[in-house]
C-alpha positions in Angstrom: 62.5 -56.8 6.8 63.1 -59.4 9.6 64.4 -58.3 12.8 67.6 -59.8 14.0 68.3 -62.1 16.7 65.4 -64.3 17.6 63.3 -64.7 14.4 60.9 -62.0 15.0 59.1 -60.9 11.6 58.3 -57.5 11.1 57.0 -56.7 7.6 58.0 -53.2 5.9 54.2 -52.6 5.6 53.0 -53.0 9.3 52.0 -50.2 11.2 54.3 -48.9 13.9 51.7 -49.7 16.7 51.4 -53.3 15.4 55.1 -53.6 15.2 55.4 -52.6 18.9 52.7 -55.2 19.7 54.6 -58.0 18.1 58.0 -56.9 19.8 56.2 -56.8 23.1 54.6 -60.2 22.6 58.0 -61.7 21.5 59.6 -60.2 24.6 57.0 -61.6 26.9 56.3 -65.1 25.3 57.8 -68.0 27.3 58.9 -70.6 24.8 57.3 -74.0 25.4 58.3 -77.5 24.5 56.0 -79.8 22.5 52.6 -80.6 24.3 53.7 -84.3 24.7 57.0 -83.4 26.5 57.3 -84.4 30.2 58.0 -80.8 31.2 55.4 -79.1 29.0 53.2 -78.4 32.0 56.0 -77.2 34.3 55.3 -73.4 33.3 51.7 -73.7 34.4 52.5 -74.2 38.2 52.1 -70.5 38.6 48.4 -71.2 38.4 48.2 -73.7 41.1 47.0 -71.5 43.9 43.7 -70.6 41.8 40.3 -72.2 42.8 39.3 -72.5 39.2 41.4 -72.7 36.1 39.8 -72.3 32.7 41.5 -74.0 29.7 40.3 -72.8 26.3 40.7 -73.9 22.8 40.4 -72.1 19.5 39.0 -75.1 17.7 37.0 -78.2 18.8 39.4 -80.4 16.8 42.9 -79.6 17.4 45.3 -82.4 18.9 47.7 -79.7 20.5 45.1 -78.1 22.5 43.7 -81.4 24.0 47.2 -82.7 24.5 48.2 -79.3 26.3 45.0 -79.3 28.4 45.5 -82.8 29.4 49.2 -82.2 30.5 48.2 -78.9 32.4 45.3 -80.6 34.1 47.4 -83.6 35.1 50.0 -81.2 36.7 47.3 -79.3 38.6 45.7 -82.5 39.9 49.1 -84.2 41.0 50.9 -81.0 42.3 48.2 -78.8 43.3 45.3 -80.7 44.6 42.8 -79.8 41.9 40.0 -82.6 42.0 37.4 -81.8 39.3 37.6 -81.7 35.6 34.4 -80.1 34.1 34.2 -80.0 30.3 32.0 -78.6 27.5 30.3 -81.9 27.1 26.9 -83.5 28.1 26.6 -84.5 31.7 25.3 -88.0 31.0 28.0 -88.8 28.4 30.7 -87.5 30.6 29.3 -89.4 33.5 30.4 -92.6 31.8 34.0 -91.2 31.7 33.7 -90.3 35.3 32.5 -93.7 36.2 35.5 -95.2 34.5 38.1 -92.8 36.0 36.6 -93.1 39.7 36.2 -96.9 39.4 32.3 -96.7 39.9 29.8 -98.9 38.5 28.1 -97.6 35.3 25.0 -95.3 35.7 21.8 -96.2 33.8 21.7 -94.6 30.6 19.5 -94.6 27.3 21.8 -95.7 24.5 25.5 -95.4 24.1 27.4 -92.1 24.8 29.2 -89.9 22.3 27.3 -91.0 19.2 25.6 -87.7 18.6 27.1 -85.2 16.5 30.0 -84.2 17.1 31.3 -87.5 18.1 35.0 -86.6 17.6 34.9 -83.7 20.1 35.0 -86.1 23.1 35.5 -89.6 21.4 39.1 -89.3 20.5 42.5 -90.7 21.4 43.6 -87.5 23.2 40.6 -87.7 25.7 41.2 -91.5 26.0 44.5 -90.9 27.0 43.7 -88.4 29.7 41.0 -90.8 31.1 43.4 -93.7 31.3 45.8 -91.5 33.3 43.0 -90.2 35.6 41.8 -93.7 36.4 45.3 -94.9 37.1 45.9 -91.8 39.3 42.6 -92.4 41.3 43.3 -96.1 41.8 45.5 -95.4 44.8 43.1 -92.8 46.5 40.2 -93.2 48.7 36.9 -92.8 47.0 36.1 -89.4 48.6 39.5 -88.2 47.3 39.3 -89.3 43.7 39.3 -86.6 40.9 36.1 -86.5 39.0 35.1 -85.6 35.4 31.9 -83.8 34.7 29.9 -82.5 31.9 28.6 -79.1 31.8 26.5 -78.8 28.8 22.6 -78.7 28.1 22.0 -81.1 25.1 21.1 -84.2 26.7 17.5 -83.9 26.9 16.5 -87.5 26.1 19.1 -89.1 28.1 18.6 -86.8 31.2 14.8 -87.6 31.2 15.6 -91.3 31.2 18.1 -90.8 34.1 15.7 -89.1 36.3 12.7 -91.7 35.8 15.4 -94.6 36.1 16.4 -93.2 39.4 13.1 -92.6 40.6 12.1 -96.2 39.6 14.7 -97.5 41.9 13.9 -95.4 44.8 10.2 -94.4 44.8 7.8 -95.9 42.2 5.0 -93.4 42.7 7.4 -90.5 42.2 8.6 -92.3 38.9 5.1 -92.4 37.6 4.5 -88.7 38.3 7.9 -87.8 36.5 6.6 -89.8 33.4 3.4 -88.0 33.5 5.2 -84.5 33.9 7.7 -85.2 31.0 5.1 -87.1 28.9 4.5 -84.4 26.5 8.3 -83.5 26.3 9.4 -87.2 25.9 8.0 -87.4 22.1 10.5 -84.6 21.2 13.4 -85.9 23.1 15.3 -87.4 19.9 14.5 -83.9 17.9 14.3 -81.3 20.6 14.9 -78.4 18.0 11.5 -79.4 16.3 9.8 -79.1 19.9 11.1 -75.4 20.1 9.9 -74.6 16.7 6.6 -76.1 17.4 6.3 -74.0 20.6 7.6 -70.7 19.1 5.3 -71.1 16.0 2.0 -71.6 18.4 1.5 -75.1 17.4 2.3 -76.7 20.7 1.9 -75.5 24.6 5.3 -75.5 26.3 6.1 -78.0 29.0 8.0 -75.4 31.1 5.6 -75.8 34.1 5.7 -79.4 34.2 9.7 -79.8 34.1 10.0 -77.0 36.7 7.5 -78.9 39.0 9.5 -82.1 38.5 12.6 -80.4 39.7 11.1 -78.6 42.5 9.7 -82.1 43.7 13.1 -83.6 43.5 14.7 -80.7 45.6 11.7 -81.1 48.2 12.6 -84.8 48.6 16.3 -84.2 48.6 17.1 -85.5 52.0 14.8 -88.3 51.8 16.4 -89.5 48.7 19.8 -89.3 49.8 19.1 -91.3 52.8 17.6 -94.1 50.4 20.8 -94.0 48.4 22.8 -94.8 51.5 25.7 -92.6 50.2 27.1 -90.1 52.7 27.9 -87.5 50.0 24.7 -87.7 48.0 26.5 -88.6 44.8 23.5 -90.4 43.2 21.3 -87.8 44.2 23.5 -85.1 42.7 23.5 -87.0 39.4 19.7 -87.1 39.2 19.3 -83.5 40.4 21.7 -82.4 37.7 19.9 -84.4 35.1 16.3 -82.8 36.2 18.2 -79.3 35.9 19.4 -80.1 32.3 15.9 -81.3 31.3 14.7 -77.8 32.6 17.4 -75.9 30.9 17.2 -77.8 27.8 13.4 -77.2 27.4 14.0 -73.4 27.8 17.1 -73.6 25.4 15.2 -75.2 22.6 12.4 -72.7 22.9 15.0 -69.7 23.1 16.8 -71.0 19.8 13.9 -69.7 17.7 13.7 -66.3 19.4 17.0 -65.1 17.9 19.2 -62.8 19.7 21.6 -64.0 22.4 18.9 -65.6 24.6 19.8 -69.4 23.8 23.6 -68.7 24.2 23.1 -66.9 27.4 20.9 -69.7 28.8 23.4 -72.4 28.0 26.4 -70.5 29.4 24.2 -69.7 32.5 23.5 -73.5 32.9 27.2 -74.2 32.7 28.1 -71.6 35.3 25.3 -72.9 37.7 26.7 -76.4 37.2 30.1 -75.4 38.0 28.8 -73.6 41.2 26.9 -76.7 42.2 30.1 -78.8 41.7 32.2 -76.6 43.8 29.6 -76.6 46.6 29.5 -80.4 46.3 32.9 -81.2 48.0 34.5 -79.1 50.6 38.0 -78.9 49.1 36.5 -78.4 45.5 39.1 -76.9 42.9 38.2 -77.2 39.2 39.8 -77.3 35.8 37.5 -76.3 33.0 37.8 -77.4 29.4 35.8 -75.3 27.0 36.2 -73.4 23.8 37.8 -69.8 24.0 34.4 -68.4 23.4 33.1 -69.8 26.5 36.4 -69.6 28.6 37.3 -66.0 27.9 35.5 -62.9 29.4 32.7 -62.2 27.0 32.6 -58.6 28.1 35.9 -58.1 26.2 34.6 -59.4 22.9 32.1 -58.6 20.3 29.8 -61.2 21.9 29.5 -59.1 24.9 29.2 -55.9 23.1 26.1 -57.4 21.6 24.5 -58.6 24.8 26.0 -62.2 25.2 27.8 -63.3 28.4 29.6 -66.5 29.0 30.9 -68.9 31.7 34.4 -67.1 31.9 32.6 -63.5 32.6 30.3 -65.4 35.2 33.2 -67.1 37.0 35.5 -64.0 36.8 32.7 -62.0 38.5 31.9 -64.6 41.2 35.6 -65.8 41.9 37.6 -62.6 41.0 41.5 -63.6 40.7 40.6 -67.0 41.9 39.5 -67.9 38.6 42.3 -67.9 35.8 41.1 -67.6 32.3 43.7 -69.0 29.8 43.0 -68.9 25.9 44.7 -71.1 23.3 45.6 -70.0 19.6 47.0 -71.2 16.6 48.0 -69.9 13.0 47.7 -72.8 10.6 47.7 -76.6 10.4 44.8 -79.4 10.0 41.7 -79.3 12.0 38.9 -82.1 12.6 35.5 -80.3 11.6 32.5 -80.8 9.4 31.6 -78.4 6.7 27.9 -78.0 8.0 26.2 -79.2 11.2 25.6 -82.9 11.3 27.8 -83.4 8.3 30.8 -86.0 8.3 33.9 -85.1 10.0 36.8 -84.2 7.8 40.5 -83.4 8.3 40.5 -79.7 6.9 43.4 -77.4 6.2 43.4 -74.5 8.6 44.1 -71.3 6.8 46.7 -69.1 8.1 45.5 -66.3 10.3 44.3 -63.3 8.8 45.8 -59.8 8.9 44.9 -57.5 11.9 44.3 -60.4 14.1 45.7 -61.7 17.4 46.7 -64.9 15.7 48.7 -62.9 12.9 50.4 -60.9 16.0 51.5 -64.2 17.7 52.8 -65.7 14.3 55.0 -62.7 13.7 56.8 -63.2 17.0 58.7 -66.2 15.5 57.8 -68.4 18.6 56.6 -71.8 17.6 55.1 -72.5 21.0 54.7 -69.9 23.9 53.0 -69.0 27.4 52.2 -65.3 27.7 51.1 -64.4 31.1 49.9 -60.8 31.9 48.4 -61.1 35.5 49.1 -59.0 38.4 52.3 -57.0 38.2 53.1 -58.4 35.0 50.0 -56.5 33.5 52.1 -53.2 33.2 53.2 -52.5 29.7 52.3 -55.6 28.2 48.7 -55.3 29.3 48.7 -52.0 27.6 49.6 -53.1 24.2 47.0 -56.0 24.6 44.4 -53.6 25.3 43.2 -52.9 21.6 40.7 -54.5 19.8 41.9 -57.0 17.1 40.2 -60.0 15.2 40.3 -63.2 16.8 39.5 -66.7 15.2 37.0 -69.3 16.6 36.4 -72.6 14.9 33.7 -74.7 16.5 32.8 -78.0 15.0 31.9 -76.6 11.7 34.7 -74.9 9.8 33.8 -72.9 6.7 37.1 -71.7 5.1 35.4 -70.1 2.2 33.6 -67.6 4.5 36.2 -67.6 7.0 36.2 -63.9 8.0 32.3 -63.8 8.5 32.0 -67.2 9.9 35.0 -67.4 12.3 36.4 -64.0 13.2 35.3 -61.5 15.9 36.7 -58.6 17.6 38.4 -59.0 21.1 40.4 -57.2 23.6 43.0 -59.9 24.7 44.2 -58.0 28.0 40.5 -58.2 29.3 39.4 -61.4 27.6 42.0 -63.9 29.3 44.8 -63.7 31.7 47.1 -65.8 29.9 47.5 -67.2 26.4 49.0 -70.6 24.9 50.3 -70.2 21.4 51.0 -73.0 18.9 52.0 -71.8 15.5 51.3 -74.9 13.7 48.7 -77.8 14.9 47.1 -80.7 13.7 43.7 -82.6 14.0 42.7 -84.8 16.8 42.5 -88.6 16.3 38.9 -89.8 16.3 38.4 -93.3 18.0 37.7 -96.2 15.8 34.6 -98.2 15.7 35.8 -101.0 17.9 36.5 -101.5 21.6 40.0 -101.9 22.2 41.2 -105.3 23.0 41.0 -106.0 26.8 39.0 -103.0 27.7 36.9 -103.0 30.7 33.2 -103.2 30.7 33.0 -99.7 32.2 34.9 -98.4 29.1 33.4 -95.1 28.7 33.5 -94.2 25.0 30.6 -96.2 23.5 33.0 -98.5 21.5 
C-alpha cells in the first residue's frame, strides 16, 4: 500500500519497525529545492555557529553532492565568516586552486596538477564554478582576510619532495643539498611509491623513515629563520613547505603500511588529514573551516563497521577534539548516474547507479517520497528521531571505483546513522559530475589552477 497524503511509500511486506523509521524520516525531513536554486543553502544557516562543518558525499562522482557542498560553503563563507575550505585532495594540487582563488602567484610545482587518477574528482566543472566564485569573493578583501582552499591528502610524494627542495633552493642552498641527500633514496620511487612500500615490506629495501623524519625536524628547528627570510608576516610560504615535508613523512609511512594489511594505512591517512586540519585552524586566529570529503571520512567511524574493526577517521577525531563545534553532515542518494572507473587506474565512465538495496538507510530515505531533503537531529531534535536512527542498517559508499556486479560486498557497510552524522542531505536521483575538457578555456588567466 502507499500511505496517503504526502507520497510516503510503505510496502505491505515491510517490517513494522522499518515502517516507523520511514514515517519518522518523512516527518522530520525538510524539503530542499534543487542544488542550483538560489535559496538551496538557506536551510544550512543553522550550522553557521560551528567552528568546523564537515560536508560528505556518498560517491566521488556525483554532480548534486558537489553542487550542494559548493552552495552550502558559499553561504557559510558569505554569511557566517568561514574562511578555510579543506578538501580530500592533495595539498600541492589544491594549492594551485588556492593560488587562483586568493590571487597569489603560482607555487613551484613538479608537473601539472590533477593529472593523476582520478582526474575527474577535482578537475570538473562543479569545482571550477566554486573556484571562480571564491576568487571573485576574495577579490575585494584584504589579503589576510581571504578564504583559502587547502588539500588534506597524503598521495603527493614526488610533488611534495620537489616543493621542499625548491623552497630550500631559494632560501638556503646548503639546506637544499641536505634535503636532496635525505630524500635521495626515496626520490627514485616518487612516481611509483606503492612499489617502494612493497620493496620495504618484503625486505628488499631499507626504509627511509629516519631520513624523512630528520628533514622535517630540521625544518621545524629552522622555522623562525625561514619565516624571516620569506618576509611574510604570517609565514604562509613556510606553512606550505612544512606541510609538504609532513606529507613526505606521512606518505613514506603510508606506502609501507599498505602492505601490512588491516587498518594501518587507512588510520595513518586520516590521522594525517586530521593533523592538517589542526594546523590550518592554528594558522589563523579567526579560523573556521568547511571540509569536503567522502562520507567514510566525514562521518564518525566509531558508529560504523569501519570503527568496529579498528579504523578511525577524520570525523571521529574532529568530534573528539571539537565536540559540538564540529558538525558532521552526510549525503546520500538512491539512483541515477555516477562518474567512476571499473578498477583503479581505469578510464572514467558514466555508470548507472543501482537503486539502493533493501535494509539500507538509502532505501529508508527513498521510501519517504521526498526528492530532496535535509534531516537534522542535533540537540533537542535528537529525541525520538535519534531513537529510530539508532539502529544498524546498510549504507552505500562508492569511491572512485564502482563495481555494480558486486555492489553488496564492494560498496555497503553497516552504520548507525544517529551516531555517524548530525544531519543528512538526501537526493533521491542524482547525476554524474562533468569532467573538464582537455583545453584551457579561452581567456583563462595564467594562474588557472586545473592544469588545462
